[in-house]
N, C-alpha and C positions, 0 to 999 in steps of 0.2 A: 413390388414387382408387378408389371403389367402382363396378365395372362390372357389378354384378349387375342383371339386368333385373327390373323389378317383375313380380309375378304377373299373368298375362294373363287377363282375363275371356274366357269362351268358348273355353277351352283345348281342348275336345273336339269342336269343330265338324267337323274332318275326318272323324270317324266318322259324323256325320250325312250329310255329303256323299257318303261312300262308299255309303251305303244308297240314296241318291236319284239319283245322277248318271246311271247307265245307264237307270234307269226313266224319268227325265225325257226322255231322248232318244227312247225308244221309244213313249211315249204319243202318240197322234195328236192332230190339231188339232180336237178336239171343240169345238163351239161352246159357250162358257161361259154359265152362267145370269147371270153378272155382265155389266155393260155395257162393261167395259174391253176394248180391242182384244186379241184372242188373240195376235197377233204381238208386241205390246208386252209382254204378260205373259211370253211364251216367252223373249223377249230378256232381260228382267230376271231371270227365273229362271235362265237360263244363266249370267249374271254372278254371281248369288248362289251357285250351286253351285261355280263356279270359285273364288270368294273363300273359301267354306267349306272347300274342299279345298286351302287354302294357295296359291291362285292368284295372290296378291299384292295389295298395297294398291289397285292400279288397279281390279281386279275388284270388290273390296269397296266402294270409293267409287262405282263405276258402278252396282252393285246398289242401294246406298242411295239414290242420286240417282233412278234409274229407278222403283223401287218407291215412293219418296217422292212423285214426281209422279203416279204412277198412283193412289195412295191419296188424295192431295189432290183428284184429279178425281172419285173415287168414294168419299167418306168413309164410306158405309154398307156398303162391301164388306169383310167380315172377313178374307178371304184376303189381299187386297192390304195391309191394315193390318198383319196378322201378319207378312208378309214385310218390310214397311217397317220394323217394329220390330226384327225379327231382324237385318236387314242394318245397321240403325243401331247396334244393340248390338255387332255384329261389327266395327264401326269401332273399338272399343276395342283391337283388335289392331294398328291402324295407327299408334298413337302411343306414345311412351315416357313421356308426362307422366301421372302418376297421376290428377290431377284431371280430365283429359280422358277417360281410360279410364273413370272412374266416371261421368262425365257422359254419355258415349255409352251405356254399359250401362244406366244408370237411365232415360234417355230412351227407349231401345229397349224396355225392359221395360214402361214406361208405355203405349207403343203396343200391345204385345202384350196387355196386360191389357184395353185398350179393345177390341181385336179379339175377345177371348173374350167380353166383355160384349155384343157385338153379335149373337152367335149366337142364332138362334131356330129352331124346327122347320122353317121354310122353307129354311134352309141345309143341310138334309139332302139336298136334291136335288143331282144331279150338276152340277158346275160346271166349272172349268178342268180340261182333260185328262180329263173324265169322272169326276173324283173329287168326292165330296160335299164341299161347302164346309166343313161342320162338321168333317169329318175332317182336311182339309188344314190348316185353321186350328189345330186342336188338336195335330196332329203337328208343325207348325212351332213352335208354342209349346213343346211338350215337348222338342224337340231343343235349343232355345235354353236352356231352364231347366236341362236336364241337363248342358249344357256349362259352366254357370257354376260358379265356385268356391263352396264351402259358405257363405262369408260373405254371399252374397246370399239365403240361405234359400229357394231356389227348387227345389232338387233333389227334394224330396218331392212337390211339386206336379207337377213334370215327369214323375216316375215314375207318378203317378196319371193324368195326361193320356195318357201313352203306353199305360197299361193300358186306359183307356177306348177308345182308338182300336183297339187290337189285338183287343179283345173285342166291339167294336160290331157288331151285325148288318148295319149299313150297309157294312162292309168287304167282305162277301161279294160285293156288286155292283160294287165298285171295280175298275179295271183291274189286271191281275196285277202289273205292275211296282210299282205303288204298294202293293198288298197285301204283296208280298215285301219292300219297303223297311221296312214296319212290322214284319213278322215278324222280319226280320234285326235291326232295332234292339232289339226286345224280347229277342231272344236275346243280343245283346251286353250289354244292361243286366243281364239275369239272370246272365250269366257274371261281370260285374263285382261282383255281389252274392254271389258264391260259391254260387249256386243252379244247380249243374250240371245237375240233372234238368230243370228248367224251361227252361234255356238249350238243352239238347239237343232238347226238344220243338219249340221255335220254329225252331231251325236246321234240323232235319230236315224241317220243313214247307216251308221255303224250298227245300231240295234237291229234295224230292219234287215241287214245283210246276214245276220246270224253268224258273223265272224267271231273268232275267239275273243276279240276285244269288246264284244257286246255288253258283257257284264260291267266292265269299266266305264263304258259309255253311259249305260243306264244309271250307274252310281253318280256320274258327273251331272247327268240331267236333273237328278234330284236336288243338286246343289244350286241350280239356277233359279 
């Protein structure tokens, strides 16, 4: 009997969760520009981050259900749709059946594509947690795309989206934990691409900021 597990879509999501988890806990309950209830968003995000950090199938399913309901209630909200898509794609980790894996991943990606298509200049305003909706949507999409196996052909776009977020002037006004999450992920991706100089620049920026992710950035610097 062949007991080999099939390749898992979204294999690198724990790295995304590591960059966001502390920051999500520290960002205050800023009233969002979107209409969805702040507490409901926060609860869904907590489950999403738990699931992304290998918190188990229950957290993944809960995140997908919660963000699915929130997005259905506010279909014009790109942040909610992006998280709904990302959590749906993450459900590929909860099944051994290859066709279900592909179905979850493809359906989730379709939702993320729709979220990106919804973005307008109006979404540059601060939204959930005080983060511009355009940045949170793109960062969520980037993390999902970069976590996918190469067969999905999304890695290049994920890298481009991450670069756009990291270099956006809007990031200057975002809360520090979110900024540091972006810088840390940029450093991690640069290190994966064997670009040690660029990785060091991003990681040193995290350390110098004194953000909650500083320790993780310092540990990554020691690996370069």
